[in-house]
MOPAC internal coordinates of N, CA, C and O (Angstrom, degrees):
PM7 1SCF
backbone

  N    0.0000 0     0.00 0     0.00 0    0    0    0
  C    1.4450 1     0.00 0     0.00 0    1    0    0
  C    1.5561 1   111.40 1     0.00 0    2    1    0
  O    1.2310 1   120.91 1   135.30 1    3    2    1
  N    1.3317 1   115.86 1   -44.70 1    3    2    1
  C    1.4466 1   119.02 1  -177.66 1    5    3    2
  C    1.5215 1   110.19 1   -66.00 1    6    5    3
  O    1.2310 1   120.04 1   145.19 1    7    6    5
  N    1.3154 1   117.52 1   -34.81 1    7    6    5
  C    1.4538 1   120.82 1   179.40 1    9    7    6
  C    1.5015 1   111.78 1   -67.54 1   10    9    7
  O    1.2310 1   120.59 1   143.33 1   11   10    9
  N    1.3554 1   116.47 1   -36.67 1   11   10    9
  C    1.4664 1   120.11 1   177.11 1   13   11   10
  C    1.5122 1   111.23 1   -66.60 1   14   13   11
  O    1.2310 1   120.14 1   139.43 1   15   14   13
  N    1.3496 1   117.34 1   -40.57 1   15   14   13
  C    1.4678 1   121.01 1   177.58 1   17   15   14
  C    1.5121 1   110.82 1   -64.87 1   18   17   15
  O    1.2310 1   120.83 1   137.06 1   19   18   17
  N    1.2931 1   116.02 1   -42.94 1   19   18   17
  C    1.4895 1   120.76 1   178.49 1   21   19   18
  C    1.5393 1   109.27 1   -60.83 1   22   21   19
  O    1.2310 1   119.60 1   135.95 1   23   22   21
  N    1.2988 1   118.36 1   -44.05 1   23   22   21
  C    1.4382 1   120.68 1  -178.93 1   25   23   22
  C    1.5207 1   111.70 1   -67.48 1   26   25   23
  O    1.2310 1   119.80 1   141.67 1   27   26   25
  N    1.3048 1   117.98 1   -38.33 1   27   26   25
  C    1.4680 1   121.12 1   177.43 1   29   27   26
  C    1.5284 1   110.79 1   -64.43 1   30   29   27
  O    1.2310 1   120.10 1   138.90 1   31   30   29
  N    1.3306 1   117.41 1   -41.10 1   31   30   29
  C    1.4542 1   120.41 1   177.85 1   33   31   30
  C    1.5290 1   110.69 1   -66.02 1   34   33   31
  O    1.2310 1   119.85 1   141.63 1   35   34   33
  N    1.3042 1   117.90 1   -38.37 1   35   34   33
  C    1.4516 1   122.53 1   177.21 1   37   35   34
  C    1.5172 1   109.94 1   -64.56 1   38   37   35
  O    1.2310 1   119.13 1   141.65 1   39   38   37
  N    1.2997 1   119.26 1   -38.35 1   39   38   37
  C    1.4639 1   124.70 1  -179.27 1   41   39   38
  C    1.5236 1   111.44 1   -64.32 1   42   41   39
  O    1.2310 1   119.58 1   152.86 1   43   42   41
  N    1.3135 1   118.41 1   -27.14 1   43   42   41
  C    1.4448 1   119.76 1  -178.20 1   45   43   42
  C    1.5355 1   111.57 1   -76.87 1   46   45   43
  O    1.2310 1   119.63 1   161.18 1   47   46   45
  N    1.3018 1   118.30 1   -18.82 1   47   46   45
  C    1.4783 1   122.29 1   177.23 1   49   47   46
  C    1.5333 1   107.72 1  -100.38 1   50   49   47
  O    1.2310 1   121.07 1   -76.52 1   51   50   49
  N    1.3034 1   115.56 1   103.48 1   51   50   49
  C    1.4730 1   122.53 1  -171.02 1   53   51   50
  C    1.5200 1   112.78 1   -55.67 1   54   53   51
  O    1.2310 1   119.41 1   134.67 1   55   54   53
  N    1.3209 1   118.73 1   -45.33 1   55   54   53
  C    1.4781 1   119.09 1  -177.14 1   57   55   54
  C    1.5001 1   111.16 1   -69.70 1   58   57   55
  O    1.2310 1   119.81 1   139.71 1   59   58   57
  N    1.3049 1   117.96 1   -40.29 1   59   58   57
  C    1.4896 1   119.65 1   177.14 1   61   59   58
  C    1.5057 1   111.17 1   -66.37 1   62   61   59
  O    1.2310 1   120.15 1   139.76 1   63   62   61
  N    1.3306 1   117.32 1   -40.24 1   63   62   61
  C    1.4570 1   121.35 1  -179.58 1   65   63   62
  C    1.5225 1   110.33 1   -63.92 1   66   65   63
  O    1.2310 1   120.25 1   137.35 1   67   66   65
  N    1.3164 1   117.13 1   -42.65 1   67   66   65
  C    1.4723 1   121.26 1   178.53 1   69   67   66
  C    1.5315 1   110.12 1   -61.60 1   70   69   67
  O    1.2310 1   120.91 1   133.07 1   71   70   69
  N    1.3335 1   115.86 1   -46.93 1   71   70   69
  C    1.4666 1   119.75 1  -179.63 1   73   71   70
  C    1.5219 1   110.74 1   -62.51 1   74   73   71
  O    1.2310 1   120.51 1   139.21 1   75   74   73
  N    1.3156 1   116.63 1   -40.79 1   75   74   73
  C    1.4774 1   120.14 1   179.46 1   77   75   74
  C    1.5258 1   110.84 1   -62.87 1   78   77   75
  O    1.2310 1   120.78 1   135.76 1   79   78   77
  N    1.3622 1   116.12 1   -44.24 1   79   78   77
  C    1.4646 1   119.42 1  -179.94 1   81   79   78
  C    1.5406 1   110.64 1   -65.79 1   82   81   79
  O    1.2310 1   119.79 1   141.43 1   83   82   81
  N    1.3105 1   118.01 1   -38.57 1   83   82   81
  C    1.4724 1   120.83 1   176.78 1   85   83   82
  C    1.5331 1   108.78 1   -63.03 1   86   85   83
  O    1.2310 1   119.78 1   135.79 1   87   86   85
  N    1.3164 1   118.03 1   -44.21 1   87   86   85
  C    1.4625 1   121.26 1   178.72 1   89   87   86
  C    1.5332 1   112.06 1   -61.22 1   90   89   87
  O    1.2310 1   120.61 1   135.33 1   91   90   89
  N    1.3128 1   116.44 1   -44.67 1   91   90   89
  C    1.4708 1   120.04 1   178.51 1   93   91   90
  C    1.5395 1   109.75 1   -63.99 1   94   93   91
  O    1.2310 1   120.46 1   139.95 1   95   94   93
  N    1.3258 1   116.73 1   -40.05 1   95   94   93
  C    1.4506 1   120.01 1   177.33 1   97   95   94
  C    1.5160 1   113.26 1   -61.97 1   98   97   95
  O    1.2310 1   120.42 1   137.69 1   99   98   97
  N    1.3319 1   116.80 1   -42.31 1   99   98   97
  C    1.4686 1   120.97 1   179.53 1  101   99   98
  C    1.5295 1   110.62 1   -66.26 1  102  101   99
  O    1.2310 1   120.61 1   131.67 1  103  102  101
  N    1.3175 1   116.44 1   -48.33 1  103  102  101
  C    1.4593 1   120.23 1  -178.80 1  105  103  102
  C    1.5408 1   110.93 1   -62.79 1  106  105  103
  O    1.2310 1   121.08 1   134.31 1  107  106  105
  N    1.3201 1   115.55 1   -45.69 1  107  106  105
  C    1.4590 1   119.30 1   178.55 1  109  107  106
  C    1.5241 1   113.10 1   -62.73 1  110  109  107
  O    1.2310 1   120.58 1   138.58 1  111  110  109
  N    1.3286 1   116.50 1   -41.42 1  111  110  109
  C    1.4733 1   120.30 1   177.84 1  113  111  110
  C    1.5085 1   111.17 1   -65.77 1  114  113  111
  O    1.2310 1   119.69 1   141.53 1  115  114  113
  N    1.3168 1   118.19 1   -38.47 1  115  114  113
  C    1.4894 1   119.01 1   176.74 1  117  115  114
  C    1.5139 1   111.38 1   -64.05 1  118  117  115
  O    1.2310 1   120.12 1   138.53 1  119  118  117
  N    1.3205 1   117.37 1   -41.47 1  119  118  117
  C    1.4539 1   120.37 1   179.62 1  121  119  118
  C    1.5563 1   109.31 1   -64.65 1  122  121  119
  O    1.2310 1   120.12 1   135.68 1  123  122  121
  N    1.3029 1   117.38 1   -44.32 1  123  122  121
  C    1.4716 1   120.98 1   178.54 1  125  123  122
  C    1.5301 1   109.42 1   -62.36 1  126  125  123
  O    1.2310 1   119.55 1   136.35 1  127  126  125
  N    1.3229 1   118.46 1   -43.65 1  127  126  125
  C    1.4737 1   121.76 1  -177.69 1  129  127  126
  C    1.5194 1   108.82 1   -64.30 1  130  129  127
  O    1.2310 1   119.35 1   138.11 1  131  130  129
  N    1.3186 1   118.84 1   -41.89 1  131  130  129
  C    1.4657 1   121.24 1   179.22 1  133  131  130
  C    1.5538 1   108.72 1   -63.26 1  134  133  131
  O    1.2310 1   120.50 1   137.89 1  135  134  133
  N    1.3168 1   116.65 1   -42.11 1  135  134  133
  C    1.4509 1   120.66 1   179.01 1  137  135  134
  C    1.5278 1   111.05 1   -62.70 1  138  137  135
  O    1.2310 1   120.14 1   135.21 1  139  138  137
  N    1.3382 1   117.33 1   -44.79 1  139  138  137
  C    1.4660 1   120.78 1   179.76 1  141  139  138
  C    1.5279 1   110.20 1   -63.25 1  142  141  139
  O    1.2310 1   120.21 1   141.44 1  143  142  141
  N    1.3127 1   117.21 1   -38.56 1  143  142  141
  C    1.4566 1   120.00 1  -179.69 1  145  143  142
  C    1.5153 1   111.70 1   -67.05 1  146  145  143
  O    1.2310 1   119.71 1   151.76 1  147  146  145
  N    1.3353 1   118.16 1   -28.24 1  147  146  145
  C    1.4571 1   119.87 1  -176.28 1  149  147  146
  C    1.5293 1   113.45 1  -100.86 1  150  149  147
  O    1.2310 1   119.98 1  -174.93 1  151  150  149
  N    1.3152 1   117.63 1     5.07 1  151  150  149
  C    1.4680 1   120.33 1   178.59 1  153  151  150
  C    1.5516 1   111.36 1   -56.95 1  154  153  151
  O    1.2310 1   119.32 1   131.91 1  155  154  153
  N    1.3185 1   118.90 1   -48.09 1  155  154  153
  C    1.4791 1   116.67 1  -177.02 1  157  155  154
  C    1.5136 1   113.94 1   -74.12 1  158  157  155
  O    1.2310 1   119.59 1   171.13 1  159  158  157
  N    1.3139 1   118.39 1    -8.87 1  159  158  157
  C    1.4528 1   120.81 1   178.93 1  161  159  158
  C    1.5070 1   111.99 1   -97.65 1  162  161  159
  O    1.2310 1   119.80 1   -22.63 1  163  162  161
  N    1.3094 1   117.98 1   157.37 1  163  162  161
  C    1.4855 1   119.14 1   175.78 1  165  163  162
  C    1.5113 1   109.28 1   -61.64 1  166  165  163
  O    1.2310 1   121.28 1   -40.58 1  167  166  165
  N    1.2645 1   115.15 1   139.42 1  167  166  165
  C    1.4754 1   119.92 1   179.73 1  169  167  166
  C    1.5106 1   111.53 1   132.52 1  170  169  167
  O    1.2310 1   121.08 1     7.42 1  171  170  169
  N    1.2844 1   115.55 1  -172.58 1  171  170  169
  C    1.4650 1   120.74 1  -171.30 1  173  171  170
  C    1.5265 1   114.68 1   -88.00 1  174  173  171
  O    1.2310 1   119.41 1  -130.11 1  175  174  173
  N    1.3366 1   118.74 1    49.89 1  175  174  173
  C    1.4579 1   122.56 1  -178.13 1  177  175  174
  C    1.4983 1   113.76 1   -54.42 1  178  177  175
  O    1.2310 1   121.03 1   122.89 1  179  178  177
  N    1.3392 1   115.63 1   -57.11 1  179  178  177
  C    1.4731 1   119.99 1  -177.63 1  181  179  178
  C    1.5264 1   111.97 1   -66.61 1  182  181  179
  O    1.2310 1   121.20 1   145.74 1  183  182  181
  N    1.3494 1   115.30 1   -34.26 1  183  182  181
  C    1.4546 1   116.59 1   177.75 1  185  183  182
  C    1.5172 1   112.72 1   -66.90 1  186  185  183
  O    1.2310 1   121.15 1   147.86 1  187  186  185
  N    1.3184 1   115.40 1   -32.14 1  187  186  185
  C    1.4595 1   121.47 1   177.99 1  189  187  186
  C    1.5427 1   108.55 1   -69.13 1  190  189  187
  O    1.2310 1   120.11 1   137.66 1  191  190  189
  N    1.3055 1   117.40 1   -42.34 1  191  190  189
  C    1.4844 1   121.50 1   177.58 1  193  191  190
  C    1.5206 1   108.89 1   -59.69 1  194  193  191
  O    1.2310 1   120.15 1   133.13 1  195  194  193
  N    1.3305 1   117.32 1   -46.87 1  195  194  193
  C    1.4542 1   120.55 1  -179.54 1  197  195  194
  C    1.5459 1   110.49 1   -65.21 1  198  197  195
  O    1.2310 1   119.54 1   143.41 1  199  198  197
  N    1.3024 1   118.49 1   -36.59 1  199  198  197
  C    1.4570 1   121.17 1   176.48 1  201  199  198
  C    1.5062 1   110.27 1   -62.44 1  202  201  199
  O    1.2310 1   120.31 1   138.42 1  203  202  201
  N    1.3495 1   117.02 1   -41.58 1  203  202  201
  C    1.4667 1   120.39 1   175.60 1  205  203  202
  C    1.5165 1   112.86 1   -62.91 1  206  205  203
  O    1.2310 1   120.83 1   142.38 1  207  206  205
  N    1.3290 1   116.02 1   -37.62 1  207  206  205
  C    1.4619 1   119.12 1   175.12 1  209  207  206
  C    1.5415 1   111.55 1   -64.26 1  210  209  207
  O    1.2310 1   120.50 1   141.73 1  211  210  209
  N    1.3336 1   116.64 1   -38.27 1  211  210  209
  C    1.4616 1   119.20 1   177.20 1  213  211  210
  C    1.5368 1   109.87 1   -60.73 1  214  213  211
  O    1.2310 1   120.28 1   137.59 1  215  214  213
  N    1.3210 1   117.07 1   -42.41 1  215  214  213
  C    1.4714 1   119.98 1   178.52 1  217  215  214
  C    1.5356 1   109.52 1   -63.36 1  218  217  215
  O    1.2310 1   120.16 1   132.41 1  219  218  217
  N    1.3184 1   117.29 1   -47.59 1  219  218  217
  C    1.4694 1   119.81 1  -179.30 1  221  219  218
  C    1.5190 1   112.01 1   -64.55 1  222  221  219
  O    1.2310 1   120.42 1   144.41 1  223  222  221
  N    1.3155 1   116.80 1   -35.59 1  223  222  221
  C    1.4793 1   121.23 1  -177.44 1  225  223  222
  C    1.5337 1   112.43 1   -66.69 1  226  225  223
  O    1.2310 1   120.17 1   163.27 1  227  226  225
  N    1.3133 1   117.28 1   -16.73 1  227  226  225
  C    1.4779 1   119.43 1   177.17 1  229  227  226
  C    1.5234 1   111.11 1   -66.78 1  230  229  227
  O    1.2310 1   120.09 1   158.18 1  231  230  229
  N    1.3482 1   117.44 1   -21.82 1  231  230  229
  C    1.4614 1   121.15 1  -176.31 1  233  231  230
  C    1.5113 1   115.67 1  -127.11 1  234  233  231
  O    1.2310 1   120.35 1   159.23 1  235  234  233
  N    1.3400 1   116.93 1   -20.77 1  235  234  233
  C    1.4556 1   119.25 1  -171.74 1  237  235  234
  C    1.5127 1   111.32 1  -121.61 1  238  237  235
  O    1.2310 1   120.36 1   -53.96 1  239  238  237
  N    1.3076 1   116.92 1   126.04 1  239  238  237
  C    1.4737 1   122.76 1  -178.85 1  241  239  238
  C    1.5026 1   112.59 1   -61.69 1  242  241  239
  O    1.2310 1   120.43 1   138.41 1  243  242  241
  N    1.3574 1   116.78 1   -41.59 1  243  242  241
  C    1.4765 1   119.24 1   179.82 1  245  243  242
  C    1.5027 1   111.40 1   -59.27 1  246  245  243
  O    1.2310 1   119.56 1   141.40 1  247  246  245
  N    1.3385 1   118.45 1   -38.60 1  247  246  245
  C    1.4486 1   121.98 1  -179.47 1  249  247  246
  C    1.5410 1   109.64 1   -70.24 1  250  249  247
  O    1.2310 1   120.31 1   144.08 1  251  250  249
  N    1.3207 1   117.01 1   -35.92 1  251  250  249
  C    1.4646 1   119.82 1   176.26 1  253  251  250
  C    1.5038 1   111.46 1   -63.06 1  254  253  251
  O    1.2310 1   120.65 1   137.72 1  255  254  253
  N    1.3320 1   116.37 1   -42.28 1  255  254  253
  C    1.4986 1   120.48 1   177.75 1  257  255  254
  C    1.5234 1   109.82 1   -64.33 1  258  257  255
  O    1.2310 1   120.28 1   135.68 1  259  258  257
  N    1.3027 1   117.06 1   -44.32 1  259  258  257
  C    1.4634 1   120.97 1   179.37 1  261  259  258
  C    1.5162 1   112.07 1   -62.45 1  262  261  259
  O    1.2310 1   121.01 1   140.25 1  263  262  261
  N    1.3195 1   115.68 1   -39.75 1  263  262  261
  C    1.4616 1   121.07 1   176.26 1  265  263  262
  C    1.5124 1   111.59 1   -63.81 1  266  265  263
  O    1.2310 1   120.29 1   136.92 1  267  266  265
  N    1.3316 1   117.05 1   -43.08 1  267  266  265
  C    1.4810 1   120.20 1   177.64 1  269  267  266
  C    1.5237 1   111.00 1   -62.65 1  270  269  267
  O    1.2310 1   120.46 1   136.90 1  271  270  269
  N    1.3342 1   116.73 1   -43.10 1  271  270  269
  C    1.4531 1   122.37 1   177.97 1  273  271  270
  C    1.5123 1   109.63 1   -59.17 1  274  273  271
  O    1.2310 1   120.01 1   135.22 1  275  274  273
  N    1.3423 1   117.58 1   -44.78 1  275  274  273
  C    1.4643 1   121.52 1   179.68 1  277  275  274
  C    1.4733 1   111.14 1   -64.98 1  278  277  275
  O    1.2310 1   119.11 1   133.92 1  279  278  277
  N    1.3356 1   119.30 1   -46.08 1  279  278  277
  C    1.4585 1   122.61 1   179.78 1  281  279  278
  C    1.5320 1   110.62 1   -60.74 1  282  281  279
  O    1.2310 1   120.39 1   141.68 1  283  282  281
  N    1.3153 1   116.86 1   -38.32 1  283  282  281
  C    1.4687 1   120.91 1   179.81 1  285  283  282
  C    1.5294 1   110.79 1   -63.37 1  286  285  283
  O    1.2310 1   120.91 1   133.53 1  287  286  285
  N    1.3139 1   115.86 1   -46.47 1  287  286  285
  C    1.4615 1   119.28 1  -177.13 1  289  287  286
  C    1.5424 1   112.28 1   -72.54 1  290  289  287
  O    1.2310 1   120.05 1   145.61 1  291  290  289
  N    1.3071 1   117.51 1   -34.39 1  291  290  289
  C    1.4680 1   120.27 1   174.68 1  293  291  290
  C    1.5095 1   109.34 1   -63.34 1  294  293  291
  O    1.2310 1   120.50 1   136.72 1  295  294  293
  N    1.3288 1   116.65 1   -43.28 1  295  294  293
  C    1.4619 1   120.27 1   179.12 1  297  295  294
  C    1.5117 1   111.30 1   -62.80 1  298  297  295
  O    1.2310 1   120.41 1   136.74 1  299  298  297
  N    1.3674 1   116.83 1   -43.26 1  299  298  297
  C    1.4748 1   119.96 1   177.45 1  301  299  298
  C    1.5442 1   110.97 1   -59.72 1  302  301  299
  O    1.2310 1   120.77 1   137.99 1  303  302  301
  N    1.3342 1   116.14 1   -42.01 1  303  302  301
  C    1.4601 1   119.55 1  -179.99 1  305  303  302
  C    1.5309 1   110.93 1   -64.82 1  306  305  303
  O    1.2310 1   119.92 1   132.25 1  307  306  305
  N    1.3176 1   117.77 1   -47.75 1  307  306  305
  C    1.4467 1   120.46 1  -178.92 1  309  307  306
  C    1.5452 1   111.65 1   -66.35 1  310  309  307
  O    1.2310 1   120.13 1   143.43 1  311  310  309
  N    1.3229 1   117.35 1   -36.57 1  311  310  309
  C    1.4537 1   118.68 1   175.01 1  313  311  310
  C    1.5080 1   111.94 1   -64.89 1  314  313  311
  O    1.2310 1   120.23 1   138.10 1  315  314  313
  N    1.3331 1   117.17 1   -41.90 1  315  314  313
  C    1.4678 1   121.34 1   178.39 1  317  315  314
  C    1.5219 1   109.39 1   -62.98 1  318  317  315
  O    1.2310 1   120.86 1   134.93 1  319  318  317
  N    1.3315 1   115.96 1   -45.07 1  319  318  317
  C    1.4686 1   120.44 1  -177.91 1  321  319  318
  C    1.5201 1   111.55 1   -64.94 1  322  321  319
  O    1.2310 1   119.88 1   142.80 1  323  322  321
  N    1.3212 1   117.83 1   -37.20 1  323  322  321
  C    1.4459 1   122.49 1  -179.72 1  325  323  322
  C    1.5342 1   111.94 1   -64.39 1  326  325  323
  O    1.2310 1   120.27 1   152.62 1  327  326  325
  N    1.3171 1   117.08 1   -27.38 1  327  326  325
  C    1.4577 1   121.47 1   179.70 1  329  327  326
  C    1.5033 1   113.63 1   -85.86 1  330  329  327
  O    1.2310 1   118.75 1   178.64 1  331  330  329
  N    1.2758 1   119.99 1    -1.36 1  331  330  329
  C    1.4849 1   124.14 1  -178.20 1  333  331  330
  C    1.5323 1   109.06 1   -89.80 1  334  333  331
  O    1.2310 1   121.04 1   -22.27 1  335  334  333
  N    1.3300 1   115.62 1   157.73 1  335  334  333
  C    1.4708 1   119.43 1   177.25 1  337  335  334
  C    1.5605 1   110.20 1   -65.67 1  338  337  335
  O    1.2310 1   121.69 1   -22.51 1  339  338  337
  N    1.2982 1   114.37 1   157.49 1  339  338  337
  C    1.4596 1   121.31 1  -177.92 1  341  339  338
  C    1.5130 1   110.89 1   -57.76 1  342  341  339
  O    1.2310 1   119.63 1   138.75 1  343  342  341
  N    1.3331 1   118.31 1   -41.25 1  343  342  341
  C    1.4617 1   120.13 1  -176.00 1  345  343  342
  C    1.5305 1   109.92 1   -62.27 1  346  345  343
  O    1.2310 1   119.42 1   143.17 1  347  346  345
  N    1.3345 1   118.71 1   -36.83 1  347  346  345
  C    1.4508 1   121.36 1   178.34 1  349  347  346
  C    1.5055 1   112.49 1   -69.51 1  350  349  347
  O    1.2310 1   120.87 1   140.67 1  351  350  349
  N    1.3291 1   115.95 1   -39.33 1  351  350  349
  C    1.4868 1   119.67 1   177.56 1  353  351  350
  C    1.5443 1   110.05 1   -64.88 1  354  353  351
  O    1.2310 1   121.14 1   141.62 1  355  354  353
  N    1.3195 1   115.43 1   -38.38 1  355  354  353
  C    1.4808 1   118.23 1   177.05 1  357  355  354
  C    1.5029 1   111.49 1   -68.03 1  358  357  355
  O    1.2310 1   120.04 1   140.88 1  359  358  357
  N    1.3490 1   117.53 1   -39.12 1  359  358  357
  C    1.4255 1   121.23 1   176.47 1  361  359  358
  C    1.5329 1   112.35 1   -61.64 1  362  361  359
  O    1.2310 1   120.07 1   136.96 1  363  362  361
  N    1.3006 1   117.48 1   -43.04 1  363  362  361
  C    1.4550 1   122.15 1   178.12 1  365  363  362
  C    1.5326 1   109.86 1   -65.60 1  366  365  363
  O    1.2310 1   119.97 1   139.40 1  367  366  365
  N    1.3318 1   117.67 1   -40.60 1  367  366  365
  C    1.4633 1   121.00 1   176.72 1  369  367  366
  C    1.5293 1   111.94 1   -61.71 1  370  369  367
  O    1.2310 1   120.84 1   133.85 1  371  370  369
  N    1.3330 1   115.99 1   -46.15 1  371  370  369
  C    1.4633 1   119.22 1  -179.75 1  373  371  370
  C    1.5298 1   110.64 1   -65.39 1  374  373  371
  O    1.2310 1   120.01 1   138.54 1  375  374  373
  N    1.3271 1   117.59 1   -41.46 1  375  374  373
  C    1.4651 1   121.81 1   178.11 1  377  375  374
  C    1.5310 1   111.23 1   -61.50 1  378  377  375
  O    1.2310 1   120.73 1   137.63 1  379  378  377
  N    1.3092 1   116.21 1   -42.37 1  379  378  377
  C    1.4617 1   121.13 1   178.01 1  381  379  378
  C    1.4926 1   110.99 1   -64.17 1  382  381  379
  O    1.2310 1   120.15 1   134.99 1  383  382  381
  N    1.3689 1   117.32 1   -45.01 1  383  382  381
  C    1.4663 1   120.69 1   179.16 1  385  383  382
  C    1.5225 1   110.86 1   -63.19 1  386  385  383
  O    1.2310 1   120.05 1   138.61 1  387  386  385
  N    1.3108 1   117.51 1   -41.39 1  387  386  385
  C    1.4819 1   121.83 1   179.87 1  389  387  386
  C    1.5195 1   109.95 1   -63.80 1  390  389  387
  O    1.2310 1   120.56 1   138.33 1  391  390  389
  N    1.3394 1   116.54 1   -41.67 1  391  390  389
  C    1.4717 1   119.21 1   177.31 1  393  391  390
  C    1.5127 1   112.30 1   -61.10 1  394  393  391
  O    1.2310 1   120.81 1   132.58 1  395  394  393
  N    1.3333 1   116.06 1   -47.42 1  395  394  393
  C    1.4791 1   120.63 1  -179.98 1  397  395  394
  C    1.5094 1   108.97 1   -61.97 1  398  397  395
  O    1.2310 1   119.04 1   135.84 1  399  398  397
  N    1.3302 1   119.44 1   -44.16 1  399  398  397
  C    1.4374 1   122.21 1   178.00 1  401  399  398
  C    1.5254 1   111.28 1   -61.06 1  402  401  399
  O    1.2310 1   120.03 1   137.96 1  403  402  401
  N    1.3103 1   117.54 1   -42.04 1  403  402  401
  C    1.4534 1   121.93 1   178.01 1  405  403  402
  C    1.5212 1   112.15 1   -61.92 1  406  405  403
  O    1.2310 1   121.07 1   137.33 1  407  406  405
  N    1.3106 1   115.55 1   -42.67 1  407  406  405
  C    1.4842 1   119.02 1   178.51 1  409  407  406
  C    1.5204 1   109.54 1   -65.33 1  410  409  407
  O    1.2310 1   120.02 1   138.64 1  411  410  409
  N    1.3268 1   117.56 1   -41.36 1  411  410  409
  C    1.4825 1   120.11 1   179.58 1  413  411  410
  C    1.5276 1   109.45 1   -62.63 1  414  413  411
  O    1.2310 1   119.50 1   132.87 1  415  414  413
  N    1.3128 1   118.57 1   -47.13 1  415  414  413
  C    1.4569 1   121.11 1  -179.53 1  417  415  414
  C    1.5168 1   111.10 1   -63.17 1  418  417  415
  O    1.2310 1   120.43 1   136.55 1  419  418  417
  N    1.3212 1   116.78 1   -43.45 1  419  418  417
  C    1.4926 1   119.20 1   179.00 1  421  419  418
  C    1.5353 1   110.35 1   -63.25 1  422  421  419
  O    1.2310 1   120.62 1   138.09 1  423  422  421
  N    1.3410 1   116.41 1   -41.91 1  423  422  421
  C    1.4583 1   119.31 1  -179.65 1  425  423  422
  C    1.5110 1   110.16 1   -63.76 1  426  425  423
  O    1.2310 1   119.52 1   136.34 1  427  426  425
  N    1.3209 1   118.53 1   -43.66 1  427  426  425
  C    1.4525 1   121.56 1  -179.68 1  429  427  426
  C    1.5279 1   111.41 1   -68.01 1  430  429  427
  O    1.2310 1   120.96 1   147.38 1  431  430  429
  N    1.3123 1   115.76 1   -32.62 1  431  430  429
  C    1.4608 1   119.91 1   178.33 1  433  431  430
  C    1.5302 1   110.70 1   -67.84 1  434  433  431
  O    1.2310 1   121.28 1   139.50 1  435  434  433
  N    1.3407 1   115.15 1   -40.50 1  435  434  433
  C    1.4872 1   119.53 1  -178.44 1  437  435  434
  C    1.4882 1   112.66 1   -76.96 1  438  437  435
  O    1.2310 1   119.80 1   142.28 1  439  438  437
  N    1.3436 1   117.99 1   -37.72 1  439  438  437
  C    1.4703 1   120.08 1  -174.51 1  441  439  438
  C    1.5071 1   112.99 1  -100.08 1  442  441  439
  O    1.2310 1   119.87 1   165.79 1  443  442  441
  N    1.3043 1   117.86 1   -14.21 1  443  442  441
  C    1.4546 1   122.00 1  -176.57 1  445  443  442
  C    1.5232 1   110.80 1    89.02 1  446  445  443
  O    1.2310 1   121.83 1   -23.99 1  447  446  445
  N    1.3196 1   114.10 1   156.01 1  447  446  445
  C    1.4561 1   121.44 1  -179.67 1  449  447  446
  C    1.5030 1   108.32 1   -80.80 1  450  449  447
  O    1.2310 1   119.22 1   -50.50 1  451  450  449
  N    1.3399 1   119.09 1   129.50 1  451  450  449
  C    1.4495 1   120.60 1   177.58 1  453  451  450
  C    1.5219 1   112.56 1   -63.10 1  454  453  451
  O    1.2310 1   119.84 1   -29.48 1  455  454  453
  N    1.3004 1   117.91 1   150.52 1  455  454  453
  C    1.4520 1   122.56 1  -177.88 1  457  455  454
  C    1.5133 1   113.15 1   -64.64 1  458  457  455
  O    1.2310 1   119.41 1   158.39 1  459  458  457
  N    1.3241 1   118.73 1   -21.61 1  459  458  457
  C    1.4369 1   120.82 1  -177.15 1  461  459  458
  C    1.5224 1   112.95 1   -80.28 1  462  461  459
  O    1.2310 1   119.44 1   172.83 1  463  462  461
  N    1.3584 1   118.66 1    -7.17 1  463  462  461
  C    1.4518 1   122.84 1   178.42 1  465  463  462
  C    1.5240 1   107.66 1   -75.18 1  466  465  463
  O    1.2310 1   118.67 1   -53.72 1  467  466  465
  N    1.3299 1   120.14 1   126.28 1  467  466  465
  C    1.4739 1   121.56 1   179.43 1  469  467  466
  C    1.5195 1   111.84 1   -56.66 1  470  469  467
  O    1.2310 1   120.75 1   -31.23 1  471  470  469
  N    1.2961 1   116.17 1   148.77 1  471  470  469
  C    1.4607 1   122.60 1  -179.14 1  473  471  470
  C    1.5050 1   115.62 1   -62.98 1  474  473  471
  O    1.2310 1   119.73 1   155.39 1  475  474  473
  N    1.3342 1   118.12 1   -24.61 1  475  474  473
  C    1.4485 1   121.69 1  -178.42 1  477  475  474
  C    1.5032 1   112.93 1   -77.38 1  478  477  475
  O    1.2310 1   119.88 1   166.98 1  479  478  477
  N    1.3389 1   117.84 1   -13.02 1  479  478  477
  C    1.4813 1   120.68 1   178.73 1  481  479  478
  C    1.5147 1   108.07 1   -71.03 1  482  481  479
  O    1.2310 1   118.83 1   -57.25 1  483  482  481
  N    1.3336 1   119.84 1   122.75 1  483  482  481
  C    1.4615 1   121.41 1  -174.48 1  485  483  482
  C    1.5437 1   113.19 1   -76.20 1  486  485  483
  O    1.2310 1   120.77 1   -99.78 1  487  486  485
  N    1.3051 1   116.13 1    80.22 1  487  486  485
  C    1.4455 1   123.27 1   176.80 1  489  487  486
  C    1.5127 1   110.26 1  -130.29 1  490  489  487
  O    1.2310 1   121.37 1   -10.15 1  491  490  489
  N    1.3369 1   114.98 1   169.85 1  491  490  489
  C    1.4868 1   116.64 1   176.19 1  493  491  490
  C    1.4970 1   111.61 1   -64.49 1  494  493  491
  O    1.2310 1   120.61 1   -34.32 1  495  494  493
  N    1.3091 1   116.44 1   145.68 1  495  494  493
  C    1.4835 1   122.24 1   175.78 1  497  495  494
  C    1.4924 1   108.82 1  -119.90 1  498  497  495
  O    1.2310 1   120.10 1   180.00 1  499  498  497

């Protein structure tokens, strides 16, 4: 409740409201950009993109619509997957893990292994 009152008071002051919306836009865009950059790498790339959309959706209608579209399609995918036999879900899981591992290996092969990776990790040096 207090947050809603605070936001309404901020909205009545045009210059503060504009600055706030610009700030939310910048923060949300940075989160989305970080998520997009990390999609091909192991980790929470898509979750980061969705988190950025959540931030943007607090102020922008287009982001709210995009977030609803995304949630709808993720739910359709998970509902479809839940209705499949266990062997198919395991096959999709293994294929996804193999793809992520392949992207990681290809990325490390092209960019080199960082110096902070311990020597016992079996990667190219």
